C-alpha positions, 0 to 999 in steps of 0.5 A: 725855167722860172727862176727864184731870184731877180735878174735884170729884166733889161740885161741882154742874156744872149750877149758875148761872154766878154761884154758880160764879163765887162758888165760884171766888173763894172757892177762889182766895182760899184758894189765895193764902193757901196760896201765901203760906205756901209756899216757892215763888214763882209766876210771873205775880204782877204784871199787867204781867208776861207769862209768854211772848210768841210773837214772829212777826217777819219775821226769825224767823216761827216761834213761838219763845220770846222776850221773857220777863219772869220774876219771879225774879232772875238770881241764882237761875239754875242752870247744871247742873254749874257749881252746887255744889249742886242748885238750883231756879229760882224756889224756895227748896229745901234744898240737898243738904247739908241733906237726908239722902238715905239716909233720903229715897226717891228713887223719887218723881215730885216735886221735893225739896220733895215738892210740884211734880210732875216733868213732864219729865226731861233727862239728860246726861253731862258728858264732857271732850272737845273739844266740852265747852265748846260743849255746856256753853254750849248747856245753859246757854243752853237751861236759862236760856231754859226758866226764862225761858219759865216752867218750873222746873228742878231739877238732880241732880248726877252724884254722886247718880246710880248710875254717878256720871256722869249729870246729871239736870234735872228740869222742872216746869210751874207753873200759869201755864205750863199754862194759857198753853199749854193755850190755845195747844194748844186743849186741851179741859177740863170745863165740865159734867157729862154729863147724856145718859143711858148707852145701854140695857144689853146683855142679853148683858152678864151672859154677857160679865161674865167678860171685863169689867174693874172699872168704875174701871179701864174708866172712871177719870174721870167724863164731862164736856162739855168746851170749849177752855181759855181763860185769860180764862174760867177760872171756866167750868171745873170747876177743883177743884185746880190741881196735878191739873186737867191730867193728867200726860199733858197736862202732859208734852205741854205741856212737850214742846211748849216743849222742842221750840221753845226756842232755845239760841243761834245757830251758823253764823249760824243760830238753833238751837232744839229739844230734838231737835237737842240730843239729836242733837248729844250735848248731852243724852243723853235727854229723857223724861216719868216713869212715875208708879210701878214697874209691879209695885207701888204707890208709897208716895206717896199722891198718886200715881195708880199708873196704871202699876201698874193698866195692868200688873196689868189689861192688860199681863199675858198671863193677862189676854188674855181681858179687854177693854182699858182704853182710857180709862185707856190714853188717859189715861196715854199719850195719844190716839195710843197709845190709838187704836192699841190700840183699832184693834188690839183691834177688828181682833182681835175681827173676826178671831174671825169670820173665823177661825171661818169659815176653820176650818169651811172647813178642816174641810170639806176635812179631812172630804171628803179621802176623797171627793176623786176626783182624789186617789183616782185619783192614789193608785190603783195602777191609775190613778196607778201606771200614769201615767208622768210626763215628767221635771221637769228636763232630762237629770238627772231621770227618768221618774216615776209619778203616784202618788208624789204621792199624799199631797201631792195629798191634802193639797192638797185641804185648801185646794183645794175648794168651801169655798175659793170660798165663803171667798174671797167671805166675806172680800171682804165681811168686809173691808168690814164690818171697815172700816165698823164700824171707822169707827163705832167710831172715831166713837164714840171721837172723841166720848168722847175730845174729838177731834170738832173736832180737825183733826189737832192743831196739833202735827201741822200746825205747821211741823217744827223741822227744816223751819224750820231748814233752809229759809232762804228766806221768803215771805208766807203768802196766808192769814195774810199773815205771812212763813214759811220755804219750800223752793224748787220746784227744791230740792223737785224735785231731792230728790224725784228723788233720793228716787224713784230711791232707792225704785226702786233698792231695789224693783228690788233686791227684784225682783232678790232674788226672781229669785235665789230663783227661780233657786235653785229651778230650780237645786236642783230636780234635786239634790233629785230625784236626792237623794231617788231615790238616798238610801234613808234618805229613801224612807219620806218620799218620798211626803210630801216630794216634790222640788217640796215640798222645793224650795218649803220651802227656797226659802221659808225663804231668801226669808224671810231675805232679806226680813228682811235687806232690811227692816233695811237699808231702814228706815235708807234710808227714814228718810234719804231722808224727812229729805232731802225735809224735809217741811213738817209732822209729818203730811207726814213720817209720811205720806211715810215710811209710803208709802215703807215700805209700798211696800217692804214690800209688794213685799218680803213679797208678791212671792214669794207673787205669783210662786207664785200667778200665774207658777209653772207658767203659762209652762212650755211643753211637753216638747220646747219648754220655756221657759227663764229667761235661756236656761239654767234651765227654768221650774218646773212645778206639782205635778200636784194644782196650785200651791195647796199650794205657795202655802199653804206659802209663805204659812205660812212667811213669815207665821208666820216674820214673826210669830215674828220680830216677837215676838222683836224686840218682847219678848225684845230689849228685855227683855235690853237692860233686864236688861243695863242694870240689872244694877248697879242691882239691888244698890242699895237702892230709896231710892238708885235714883231714879225718873228713873234707873229710867226712864233705864235703859229703852228708848226708844219713839221717835217712829216706835214706833207706825209700826212697830206699825201697819206690822206689822199692815197687812202681816198684814192683807194676808196674810189678805186678798190670799191668803186663798183659798189658806189658810183658816187664815190668819185663825186664825193671825192671831188667835192672834198678835194676842191675843199681840200686844196683851199683848206690845205693852202689856207692853213699853210698860208695863214695858220702855220709857220713858213716851212723850210724849203726842200726839193723833190722831183716826184711824189716819191714812193707814193707813186709806186703805192698808187701803181699797186692800188691801181692793179689791186683795184681791177681785182677787187672790182671784178670780185665785187661785181662777181660775188657781192652784186647780183649781176652774175646770178641775174644774167645766168637766170636770164640766159639759162633758166628763164621760162617767160620769153616776154618778161625774162626776169620775172620769177627770178626772186622765186628762183633765187630762194630755196625752200626749207621745212620748218620741222627740220629745225634743230632746237637750237635754231627753232624760233620760240614762236610760230603763231601762223603755223608756217610749214615752210620758209625760204632762204637765199641760196641754191639748194634742193628742196626738202622732198628731193633725194639730194635734200638741201645740197647745192643745185646745178644752178649754183655751180653754173653761177659759180662758174660764171662768176669765175669766168667773169673775173678772169675775162674782166681782169684780162680785158682791163689789164690789156687795155691798161698796158696798151694805154700805158704803152701808147702814152709816153711819159715825157712829152715830145716838146719837153724832150726837145727843151731839155735837149735844147737847154743842155746844148746851150748850157754846154755851149755857154760854159765852153765859151766861157772856158775859151775866153778864160784860156784866151786871157791866160794866153794874152797875159803870158800864162805859160801853163795856157798852151796852144794845144789846150786852146785847140783842145778847147775849141775842138770840144765846142765844135763836137758839142755843136755837132752832137 
């Protein structure tokens, strides 16, 4: 698998253990000579000095940093602003007075000695307020404990900063710290070059060449078999250079692990620890790893990899939108968690291409068959639609109107309400399954390539959160480890969950209340729009296109979108607050709980208006003389004579497009403006005075929930293109265009506008996978109901096969058949229009009811029940057909490709073989040295285990 370090390209990885060990000894001897000549004092030189001991006591069973045995003297310790000169723990570095800073560029990622890499940076402002002394004491204790943990610090005085106010503490993790925590975090490192031949070349590769990136960008590291790191087996690993063996992302991950668990004192009888708490209380203003260079040009330092520059040039520029993504380089620079997000987003975008093409074909079919649509022909015909007088759409104020006034809207509705709608709804049900199943295969391949096969959601995710450890004062014995650990009492959990659940229900109720308010708006302003358009001469030219129904729908959709964005902004704060209040035990629990809360809210917030238009509007209207009213005041809305599908399309387009435009503004323009404003003073400074840590300090913070919002945005979009796609076949095309832009916007802002995030591991997209699966199943149901109840598909088919009387033109007469007759004299005073200038006797309305002269006056006809039965039958048949196909496709497609399974087995076999050979070699050495504990039986048992491993 690609490896983040820099092993020797010319080292023979497949050589025997003994020769490898000889090389290691030779290199170590050479390293020791270099260390003696260098100015740095390494830790761990004496055998009786341990770097760090993880103390798990009954009083504090956390893995906190205690009992340190550093090799430096106390006099070398620096306390930030208390030092007059910039000091370095455990090293002899020239003071600031000995260095001419005017001639030394500070755009560097190394300490002042130019040797030790800066793995993390802390910053703080030494403000003289009432808590100044307390913050100073916290920093002093915290930095002292970091030094005791083995980290090396170097402080930049505030006089050296651009504004003269900020101190910067640079942190370096020496080799001994890295190997200690590489073992704690179970980091995999290379042990042998991958000898599995690459897959057979695709014959289409020559055609896809313009889409490819250079090989050194796509695969920046060689491919190796890997094994978890162990300090006792360093001879096993391909260590060429200790300074570059662990990649910068691994180094900052290790340092962050220490920072989040390092204590800084006791307050109010409780032990306090962790950089997060120090950031929250203002002791430090920022904590971040450094970018390796400026994004627009390479660094002058030859030791710099310039990966940020490469990512910007090959990935983050919009002009590269047609190129593939350098996923291995993304993973190497940002970590697996961010890498898996961009892999998922890229795969989702690729799959959208097929859905967009099919949706566009369905739309074009509707466009080319507009002139053949018999329904719109009859509506537009002056002899048919012009002679049909429709009942008023509101009480008292609205007038009678002729059906042909909706001519243009009926023609446009045919674009989305045609036979292709049914095909596209079924296609999307299958497409969703293909997308999810093929993503599982892609994810399995990435898990192998990125050394995540045995990854159990990483110890960082499964370990107790520092907040949980700090707030839970009670302890109990873990039945598995038999050790004392903090826990939250059941009564406290119940109270917190009740408060949390009540808060979520309140906000969901608030969304429903806002949706009802929008419905009331629609009902209240419809009469105003109808009166305005009839009495305003300037609106007469567009009255055919902009009907009162459409005007009401557009304005209500815009109002609904504004309300959605306001509620989103408010609820984000509430969701984080109630999740913090619940005190989740692990990082994974925290993310999952927050995800479910936010998704539930966003689901109701974004989709409630679409559900209303699709499944409620026009369904509970009543009939003239017996209309139904909301709150006994506002008359329920009616659908356009051509159906409600065009209104659902309008609603979906406005909300979906508006969200995407607003999201891109938030993601790209806002951070750019903030950074531009923050750097306005520094632009006049020469480069050698504007340090790398200051440049990154002025950037925006990506935050622990940065990816959460990215996933949430894409999953909500996924809902739009699956749940309601039957009403808008162009939705996948809009999503495709947005995602092409989204990939470049996300990459651009991450590379240029944000501080470098702390690297984190993830083997999947997490709980979002289950959410996508749930939405895929729900989409089959919603699209079946949209085709059955929102579109006119089923009524037209019933008329075509059962009620048509014209064999030459089966659909002629459908409009007249779908409109019932009402006698105007039967209007009660509440509904009767004020004016009837043409003295109409009857009016028509959309329903299947008996005429006024029938004995079952205004009751539903048999055709109504036939149509209802056909709709229900269609839903059952469509759901069963699509679900059967979905499950069959899911069964046919294995989650893990066969070649990946073979590679996983091969790697496990070789890893075990190498480890056994190493143990056998060590045992031979002990036998040769006369170690009494190394018995002949132990030697035979080890050889037997090797033979058994080969046989398996």
